[in-house]
Structures are given as C-alpha cells and as structure tokens.
TORPA-4810 file (N, C-alpha, C, O; in nm, 3 decimals):
<nodes>
NODE_1_18.989_8.754_12.368_18.945_8.865_12.448_19.016_8.856_12.582_19.021_8.749_12.642_X
NODE_2_19.070_8.965_12.628_19.144_8.963_12.753_19.048_8.985_12.870_18.933_9.024_12.850_X
NODE_3_19.095_8.960_12.989_19.011_8.971_13.108_18.973_9.117_13.135_18.866_9.144_13.189_X
NODE_4_19.059_9.210_13.099_19.027_9.352_13.123_18.916_9.398_13.030_18.830_9.478_13.069_X
NODE_5_18.917_9.348_12.909_18.810_9.386_12.817_18.677_9.327_12.863_18.574_9.395_12.858_X
NODE_6_18.679_9.203_12.909_18.557_9.139_12.955_18.503_9.210_13.078_18.382_9.230_13.090_X
NODE_7_18.591_9.248_13.169_18.549_9.321_13.288_18.490_9.456_13.254_18.395_9.501_13.318_X
NODE_8_18.543_9.520_13.154_18.494_9.651_13.115_18.355_9.640_13.053_18.274_9.732_13.066_X
NODE_9_18.327_9.529_12.986_18.196_9.512_12.925_18.088_9.489_13.031_17.973_9.527_13.010_X
NODE_10_18.124_9.430_13.143_18.024_9.400_13.245_17.993_9.519_13.335_17.892_9.517_13.406_X
NODE_11_18.076_9.620_13.334_18.051_9.736_13.418_17.941_9.822_13.356_17.945_9.850_13.236_X
NODE_12_17.844_9.865_13.436_17.738_9.949_13.380_17.790_10.088_13.349_17.865_10.147_13.426_X
NODE_13_17.750_10.137_13.235_17.788_10.273_13.198_17.687_10.371_13.256_17.580_10.331_13.302_X
NODE_14_17.722_10.496_13.253_17.634_10.598_13.309_17.501_10.603_13.232_17.396_10.623_13.292_X
NODE_15_17.506_10.586_13.099_17.383_10.590_13.020_17.294_10.470_13.050_17.172_10.483_13.050_X
NODE_16_17.355_10.352_13.075_17.274_10.235_13.109_17.204_10.255_13.244_17.088_10.218_13.259_X
NODE_17_17.275_10.312_13.339_17.216_10.336_13.471_17.101_10.436_13.459_16.996_10.417_13.519_X
NODE_18_17.122_10.541_13.383_17.018_10.643_13.366_16.896_10.586_13.294_16.783_10.615_13.332_X
NODE_19_16.919_10.505_13.191_16.805_10.450_13.119_16.727_10.353_13.208_16.605_10.347_13.200_X
NODE_20_16.799_10.277_13.293_16.731_10.188_13.386_16.648_10.267_13.486_16.537_10.228_13.521_X
NODE_21_16.704_10.380_13.531_16.630_10.465_13.624_16.505_10.522_13.557_16.398_10.527_13.617_X
NODE_22_16.520_10.564_13.432_16.406_10.619_13.359_16.297_10.514_13.344_16.178_10.543_13.361_X
NODE_23_16.337_10.393_13.311_16.240_10.285_13.295_16.171_10.256_13.428_16.049_10.241_13.434_X
NODE_24_16.250_10.249_13.535_16.193_10.223_13.667_16.098_10.334_13.709_15.991_10.307_13.765_X
NODE_25_16.138_10.459_13.683_16.050_10.571_13.718_15.920_10.566_13.638_15.812_10.589_13.693_X
NODE_26_15.930_10.537_13.510_15.812_10.528_13.426_15.719_10.416_13.473_15.598_10.433_13.479_X
NODE_27_15.779_10.302_13.507_15.697_10.190_13.557_15.629_10.227_13.687_15.512_10.192_13.708_X
NODE_28_15.698_10.297_13.774_15.640_10.339_13.901_15.527_10.439_13.879_15.423_10.431_13.944_X
NODE_29_15.547_10.534_13.786_15.442_10.630_13.756_15.319_10.561_13.697_15.206_10.594_13.732_X
NODE_30_15.341_10.464_13.608_15.230_10.389_13.551_15.156_10.311_13.658_15.033_10.302_13.657_X
NODE_31_15.232_10.254_13.750_15.170_10.177_13.858_15.084_10.268_13.946_14.973_10.231_13.984_X
NODE_32_15.136_10.386_13.978_15.060_10.480_14.060_14.934_10.527_13.987_14.827_10.540_14.048_X
NODE_33_14.946_10.551_13.857_14.830_10.595_13.779_14.723_10.485_13.776_14.604_10.514_13.792_X
NODE_34_14.765_10.359_13.754_14.669_10.248_13.756_14.601_10.238_13.893_14.480_10.214_13.901_X
NODE_35_14.678_10.257_13.999_14.622_10.248_14.135_14.520_10.358_14.158_14.416_10.334_14.220_X
NODE_36_14.549_10.481_14.108_14.454_10.592_14.123_14.324_10.562_14.049_14.215_10.587_14.102_X
NODE_37_14.335_10.510_13.928_14.216_10.478_13.849_14.134_10.371_13.919_14.012_10.381_13.926_X
NODE_38_14.200_10.268_13.969_14.130_10.160_14.039_14.062_10.214_14.164_13.948_10.177_14.193_X
NODE_39_14.129_10.301_14.237_14.070_10.359_14.358_13.945_10.440_14.325_13.845_10.432_14.396_X
NODE_40_13.951_10.519_14.216_13.835_10.599_14.176_13.717_10.508_14.140_13.604_10.534_14.180_X
NODE_41_13.745_10.402_14.064_13.638_10.310_14.025_13.578_10.241_14.147_13.456_10.227_14.156_X
NODE_42_13.662_10.198_14.239_13.612_10.133_14.359_13.529_10.229_14.443_13.428_10.190_14.502_X
NODE_43_13.571_10.355_14.448_13.496_10.455_14.524_13.360_10.479_14.461_13.259_10.489_14.531_X
NODE_44_13.355_10.489_14.328_13.227_10.509_14.260_13.134_10.391_14.282_13.015_10.409_14.309_X
NODE_45_13.188_10.270_14.272_13.106_10.151_14.290_13.053_10.143_14.433_12.938_10.104_14.454_X
NODE_46_13.135_10.178_14.529_13.089_10.171_14.667_12.981_10.275_14.693_12.889_10.250_14.771_X
NODE_47_12.992_10.392_14.630_12.888_10.493_14.645_12.758_10.446_14.582_12.650_10.468_14.638_X
NODE_48_12.766_10.382_14.466_12.646_10.332_14.401_12.581_10.220_14.481_12.459_10.210_14.488_X
NODE_49_12.663_10.136_14.540_12.610_10.022_14.614_12.549_10.063_14.747_12.469_9.989_14.804_X
NODE_50_12.586_10.180_14.799_12.534_10.225_14.928_12.401_10.298_14.916_12.337_10.326_15.018_X
NODE_51_12.358_10.331_14.795_12.231_10.400_14.780_12.118_10.300_14.797_12.120_10.192_14.737_X
NODE_52_12.019_10.335_14.878_11.909_10.241_14.900_11.821_10.229_14.775_11.804_10.326_14.701_X
NODE_53_11.769_10.113_14.755_11.681_10.088_14.641_11.537_10.103_14.689_11.496_10.039_14.787_X
NODE_54_11.461_10.187_14.620_11.323_10.211_14.659_11.232_10.148_14.555_11.193_10.213_14.457_X
NODE_55_11.198_10.023_14.576_11.113_9.953_14.479_10.968_10.000_14.485_10.898_9.994_14.385_X
NODE_56_10.925_10.046_14.599_10.785_10.086_14.613_10.754_10.204_14.520_10.647_10.211_14.461_X
NODE_57_10.848_10.297_14.509_10.829_10.410_14.420_10.813_10.363_14.276_10.727_10.412_14.203_X
NODE_58_10.897_10.268_14.235_10.888_10.217_14.097_10.757_10.142_14.075_10.696_10.155_13.969_X
NODE_59_10.715_10.064_14.172_10.588_9.992_14.158_10.470_10.088_14.150_10.376_10.064_14.074_X
NODE_60_10.473_10.195_14.227_10.366_10.295_14.220_10.363_10.361_14.083_10.255_10.383_14.027_X
NODE_61_10.478_10.393_14.031_10.482_10.455_13.898_10.428_10.361_13.791_10.356_10.404_13.700_X
NODE_62_10.463_10.234_13.802_10.415_10.138_13.702_10.264_10.118_13.711_10.196_10.105_13.609_X
NODE_63_10.213_10.117_13.831_10.068_10.095_13.846_9.988_10.217_13.800_9.872_10.203_13.762_X
NODE_64_10.048_10.335_13.803_9.978_10.456_13.761_9.996_10.488_13.614_9.946_10.590_13.566_X
NODE_65_10.067_10.405_13.542_10.085_10.430_13.399_9.954_10.406_13.325_9.877_10.316_13.361_X
NODE_66_9.928_10.485_13.223_9.805_10.464_13.146_9.813_10.335_13.065_9.920_10.295_13.019_X
NODE_67_9.700_10.271_13.048_9.694_10.147_12.970_9.716_10.181_12.822_9.660_10.277_12.769_X
NODE_68_9.799_10.101_12.759_9.829_10.124_12.619_9.740_10.034_12.534_9.746_9.911_12.543_X
NODE_69_9.659_10.096_12.454_9.566_10.023_12.368_9.622_10.026_12.227_9.648_10.132_12.171_X
NODE_70_9.640_9.906_12.170_9.696_9.894_12.036_9.592_9.823_11.949_9.540_9.718_11.987_X
NODE_71_9.564_9.880_11.835_9.466_9.821_11.744_9.531_9.736_11.636_9.461_9.686_11.548_X
NODE_72_9.661_9.719_11.641_9.731_9.640_11.541_9.724_9.492_11.580_9.770_9.454_11.688_X
NODE_73_9.667_9.409_11.493_9.647_9.268_11.524_9.778_9.192_11.537_9.789_9.101_11.620_X
NODE_74_9.879_9.228_11.457_10.009_9.160_11.464_10.076_9.184_11.601_10.134_9.093_11.660_X
NODE_75_10.068_9.307_11.649_10.127_9.339_11.779_10.051_9.267_11.889_10.113_9.214_11.982_X
NODE_76_9.920_9.264_11.882_9.842_9.194_11.983_9.875_9.046_11.985_9.890_8.988_12.092_X
NODE_77_9.888_8.985_11.868_9.923_8.845_11.863_10.062_8.820_11.920_10.085_8.720_11.988_X
NODE_78_10.154_8.909_11.893_10.289_8.892_11.941_10.295_8.893_12.094_10.360_8.807_12.155_X
NODE_79_10.228_8.991_12.155_10.235_9.003_12.300_10.138_8.910_12.373_10.164_8.873_12.488_X
NODE_80_10.028_8.872_12.310_9.930_8.786_12.377_9.945_8.640_12.338_9.875_8.554_12.391_X
NODE_81_10.035_8.611_12.247_10.058_8.473_12.206_9.989_8.444_12.073_9.878_8.491_12.048_X
NODE_82_10.055_8.369_11.991_9.999_8.332_11.862_9.905_8.211_11.879_9.929_8.124_11.963_X
NODE_83_9.801_8.208_11.801_9.713_8.091_11.800_9.757_8.000_11.686_9.760_8.041_11.570_X
NODE_84_9.791_7.878_11.719_9.838_7.783_11.617_9.732_7.686_11.580_9.754_7.600_11.495_X
</nodes>
C-alpha cells in the first residue's frame, strides 16, 4: 500500500462527516429530552412536597367512622387474635 492510498483512507469523507453530525445531533436531542423529563418530574415532586399535611382532618374522619360489627367468628378471631 502506498503512502497516498493510506493518506486517502484517513481523510474523512463528506458522508462520514454528515453521519457523525447526525449522530451528534440525535444524541444532543436525546439529552435535551431526558433533561426536560427530569425537570418535569422534579417540578411535580417539589409541588407535592410543598403541600402541607393535615393529619387532624384525617384523625377526625377516622374517629367519626361508624363501628363495623362483624358476626363472622373467623374474621373476629383473625383480627382479635387466635386462642391457642
């Protein structure tokens, strides 16, 4: 192989340059899309974390619930403990 042939093989062709640009552009677009998705998720999480928790409301609702009376002996044993 002569030196001119070897030099010609190392020079980038126009199609190689274009394909590299396409790959780089695609990678950049994918990176931007991932960043947008991450930003949206972080924004949603921060909004959820900033809402105050009102435990008193939940405790009031639980205390005002009607008592559930079950006449099934198996269910009563399960929740009240089995006698061995």
